[in-house]
TORTITOR-718239 format. One record per residue: residue in one letter; residue number from 1; z, y, x of N, C-alpha, C, CB in turn. Coordinates in Angstrom, 1 decimal, always signed. Each point is the difference from the previous one (the first is absolute). Glycine has a CB too. Layout:
ATOM rest  nr   n_c3   n_c2   n_c1  ca_c3  ca_c2  ca_c1   c_c3   c_c2   c_c1  cb_c3  cb_c2  cb_c1
ATOM    A NUM      Z      Y      X      Z      Y      X      Z      Y      X      Z      Y      X
...
END
This chain:
ATOM rest  nr   n_c3   n_c2   n_c1  ca_c3  ca_c2  ca_c1   c_c3   c_c2   c_c1  cb_c3  cb_c2  cb_c1
ATOM    X   1  -46.7   -9.1  -54.9   -0.5   -1.1   +0.8   +0.3   -1.4   -0.7   +0.4   +1.4   +2.1
ATOM    X   2   -1.4   -2.2   -2.1   +0.1   -1.3   -0.6   +0.9   -1.0   +0.8   -2.2   +0.3   -1.0
ATOM    X   3   +3.0   -1.1   +0.3   +0.8   -1.0   +0.7   -0.9   -1.2   +0.2   +2.2   +0.8   -1.0
ATOM    X   4   -2.2   -1.4   +2.2   -0.8   -1.2   +0.3   +0.8   -1.0   +0.7   -2.0   +1.4   +0.1
ATOM    X   5   +1.6   -2.7   -0.4   +0.6   -1.1   +0.7   -1.0   -1.1   +0.2   +2.2   +0.5   -1.1
ATOM    X   6   -2.3   -1.0   +2.3   -0.9   -1.1   +0.4   +0.7   -1.3   -0.1   -1.4   +1.6   +1.5
ATOM    X   7   +0.8   -2.6   -2.2   +0.5   -1.3   -0.1   -1.1   -1.0   +0.3   +1.7   +0.8   -1.8
ATOM    X   8   -1.2   -2.0   +2.2   -1.0   -1.1   +0.2   -0.4   -0.6   -1.3   +1.1   -0.5   +2.2
ATOM    X   9   -2.1   -0.3   -2.2   -0.5   -0.7   -1.2   +1.1   -0.8   -0.6   -2.3   -0.1   +0.9
ATOM    X  10   +3.1   -0.6   +0.0   +1.1   -0.9   -0.5   +1.1   +0.8   -0.7   -0.6   -1.6   +1.9
ATOM    X  11   +0.9   +2.8   -1.3   +1.0   +0.9   -0.6   -0.5   +0.5   -1.3   +0.8   +0.7   +2.3
ATOM    X  12   -2.0   -0.4   -2.4   -0.6   +0.5   -1.3   +0.1   -1.0   -1.1   -1.5   +1.5   +1.3
ATOM    X  13   +1.2   -2.8   -0.9   +0.1   -1.1   -1.0   +1.4   -0.2   -0.4   -2.0   -1.1   +1.1
ATOM    X  14   +3.0   +1.2   -0.2   +1.4   -0.1   -0.4   +0.4   +1.1   -0.9   +0.4   -1.1   +2.2
ATOM    X  15   -0.9   +2.3   -2.0   +0.4   +1.2   -0.8   -0.4   -0.3   -1.5   -0.2   +1.6   +2.0
ATOM    X  16   -1.0   -2.2   -2.1   -0.5   -0.3   -1.4   +0.8   -1.2   -0.6   -2.3   +0.9   +0.7
ATOM    X  17   +2.5   -1.9   +0.1   +0.7   -1.2   -0.4   +1.4   +0.4   -0.5   -1.4   -1.5   +1.5
ATOM    X  18   +2.1   +2.4   -0.7   +1.4   +0.4   -0.3   +0.0   +1.1   -1.0   +0.7   -0.7   +2.2
ATOM    X  19   -1.8   +1.1   -2.8   -0.2   +1.0   -1.0   +0.5   +1.4   +0.5   +0.3   -1.8   -1.7
ATOM    X  20   -0.3   +2.0   +3.0   +0.3   +1.3   +0.6   -1.2   +0.9   -0.2   +1.6   -1.0   +1.6
ATOM    X  21   -2.8   +0.5   -1.7   -1.2   +0.7   -0.4   -0.5   -0.7   -1.3   -0.6   +0.7   +2.4
ATOM    X  22   +0.3   +0.1   -3.4   -0.4   -0.5   -1.3   -1.4   +0.6   -0.3   +2.4   -0.3   -0.8
ATOM    X  23   -3.3   -0.6   +0.4   -1.3   +0.4   -0.5   +0.0   +0.3   -1.5   -1.1   -1.3   +1.9
ATOM    X  24   +1.0   +2.5   -2.3   +0.1   +0.4   -1.4   -1.4   -0.1   -0.7   +1.9   +1.5   +0.6
ATOM    X  25   -2.9   -1.8   +0.2   -1.4   +0.0   -0.6   -0.6   +1.3   +0.1   +0.7   -1.8   -1.6
ATOM    X  26   +0.1   +2.9   +1.8   -0.5   +1.3   +0.2   +0.3   +0.5   +1.4   +0.2   +0.5   -2.5
ATOM    X  27   +0.6   -1.2   +3.2   +0.4   +0.4   +1.4   +1.1   -0.9   +0.4   -0.6   +2.4   -0.4
ATOM    X  28   +1.1   -2.1   +1.7   +1.1   -0.8   +0.6   +1.2   +0.8   +0.0   -1.6   -1.3   +1.4
ATOM    X  29   +2.7   +0.8   -1.8   +1.3   +0.7   +0.0   +1.0   -0.7   +1.0   -0.4   +0.7   -2.4
ATOM    X  30   +1.0   +0.2   +3.2   +1.0   -0.5   +1.0   +1.2   +1.0   -0.1   -1.7   -1.1   +1.5
ATOM    X  31   +2.9   +0.5   -1.8   +1.2   +0.9   -0.1   -0.2   +1.1   -1.0   +0.6   -0.5   +2.4
ATOM    X  32   -1.3   +0.1   -3.5   -0.1   +1.0   -1.1   -1.1   +1.0   +0.2   +2.3   -0.4   -0.5
ATOM    X  33   -3.0   +0.4   +1.6   -1.1   +1.0   +0.3   -1.3   -0.7   +0.3   +1.8   +1.5   +1.0
ATOM    X  34   -2.9   -0.8   -1.4   -1.3   -0.6   +0.2   -0.4   +0.1   +1.5   -0.6   +0.7   -2.4
ATOM    X  35   +0.0   -1.8   +2.8   -0.5   +0.0   +1.4   -1.5   -0.4   +0.1   +2.3   -0.6   +0.7
ATOM    X  36   -2.9   +0.9   +0.4   -1.3   -0.5   +0.3   +0.1   -1.0   +1.1   -1.1   +2.2   -0.6
ATOM    X  37   +0.2   -3.2   +0.6   +0.0   -1.1   +1.0   -1.3   +0.1   +0.7   +1.6   -1.5   -1.3
ATOM    X  38   -1.6   +1.7   +2.6   -1.2   +0.2   +0.8   -0.1   -1.1   +1.0   +0.0   +2.5   -0.4
ATOM    X  39   -1.1   -3.3   +0.4   -0.2   -1.0   +1.0   -0.3   +0.6   +1.4   -0.8   -1.6   -1.8
ATOM    X  40   +1.4   +1.2   +2.9   -0.3   +0.5   +1.3   -0.7   -1.1   +0.8   +2.0   +1.5   +0.0
ATOM    X  41   -3.3   -1.2   +0.4   -0.8   -1.0   +0.7   -0.2   +0.4   +1.4   -1.2   -0.5   -2.1
ATOM    X  42   +1.1   -0.5   +3.0   -0.2   +0.3   +1.5   -1.4   +0.0   +0.4   +2.2   -1.1   +0.3
ATOM    X  43   -3.1   +0.8   -1.2   -1.4   -0.1   +0.3   -0.9   +0.9   -0.8   +0.4   -2.4   +0.6
ATOM    X  44   -1.5   +2.8   +0.0   -1.0   +0.8   -0.7   -1.2   -0.8   -0.4   +0.8   +2.0   +1.2
ATOM    X  45   -1.5   -1.7   -2.2   +0.3   +1.1   -1.0   +1.0   -0.4   -1.0   -2.3   +0.9   +0.3
ATOM    X  46   +3.3   -0.1   -0.5   +1.1   -0.3   -0.9   -0.5   -0.2   -1.5   +1.5   +1.3   +1.5
ATOM    X  47   -2.5   -0.7   -1.9   -0.4   -0.1   -1.4   -0.5   -1.4   -0.3   -0.6   +2.4   +0.0
ATOM    X  48   +0.3   -3.2   +1.0   -0.5   -1.4   -0.2   +1.2   -1.0   -0.1   -2.1   +0.6   +1.2
ATOM    X  49   +3.3   -0.1   -1.0   +1.1   -0.9   +0.0   +0.6   -0.2   -1.4   +0.5   +0.7   +2.4
ATOM    X  50   +0.0   -1.9   -2.7   +0.6   -0.3   -1.2   +1.5   +0.5   +0.1   -1.6   -2.0   -0.4
ATOM    X  51   +2.0   +2.7   -0.7   +1.4   +0.5   +0.0   +1.0   -1.1   +0.2   -0.7   +1.9   -1.5
ATOM    X  52   +0.4   -3.1   +1.0   +1.0   -1.1   +0.1   +0.1   -0.7   +1.3   -0.5   -0.4   -2.4
ATOM    X  53   -0.5   +0.7   +3.3   +0.0   -0.6   +1.3   +0.6   +0.9   +1.2   -2.0   -1.3   -0.8
ATOM    X  54   +2.7   +2.3   +0.4   +0.5   +0.9   +1.0   +1.4   -0.6   +0.5   -1.2   +2.0   -1.0
ATOM    X  55   +1.5   -1.7   +2.3   +1.3   -0.5   +0.5   +1.1   +1.0   -0.3   -1.2   -1.2   +1.8
ATOM    X  56   +0.9   +2.5   -1.9   +1.0   +1.0   -0.3   -0.5   +0.9   -1.2   +0.8   -0.1   +2.4
ATOM    X  57   +0.2   +0.6   -3.1   -0.3   +0.9   -1.1   +0.9   +1.2   +0.1   -0.6   -1.9   -1.4
ATOM    X  58   +0.1   +3.1   +1.0   +0.8   +1.2   +0.0   +0.4   +0.3   -1.5   -1.2   +0.9   +2.1
ATOM    X  59   +2.5   -0.8   -2.3   +0.5   +0.4   -1.4   +0.3   +1.5   +0.1   +1.1   -2.3   -0.4
ATOM    X  60   -1.7   +3.0   -0.6   +0.1   +1.5   +0.0   +0.5   +0.4   -1.3   -1.9   +0.3   +1.6
ATOM    X  61   +3.0   +0.5   -1.6   +0.6   +0.5   -1.2   -0.9   +1.2   -0.5   +2.4   -0.6   +0.8
ATOM    X  62   -2.8   +0.5   -2.0   -0.9   +1.0   -0.6   +0.8   +1.3   -0.2   -1.5   -1.8   -1.1
ATOM    X  63   +0.9   +2.9   +1.4   +0.7   +1.3   -0.2   +0.0   +0.4   -1.5   -0.7   +0.7   +2.4
ATOM    X  64   +1.7   +0.1   -2.7   +0.0   +0.6   -1.4   +0.5   -1.0   -1.0   -1.8   +1.5   +0.7
ATOM    X  65   +2.3   -2.6   -0.3   +0.5   -1.0   -1.0   +1.5   -0.1   +0.1   -2.2   -1.2   +0.1
END
């Protein structure tokens, strides 16, 4: 099962500013493990929404890493 955590946009920005999440250019690393960042939108259709304009984001630990 994947580990997941939901954070607000402000919390996500703080995680990057405090270097708790690092962009390696090939992926995002948090606590030494690669993660996915998924924007959570409250409106449809979701595919029309800009990833930067979401209020909440889901951080997912990638399996097998």
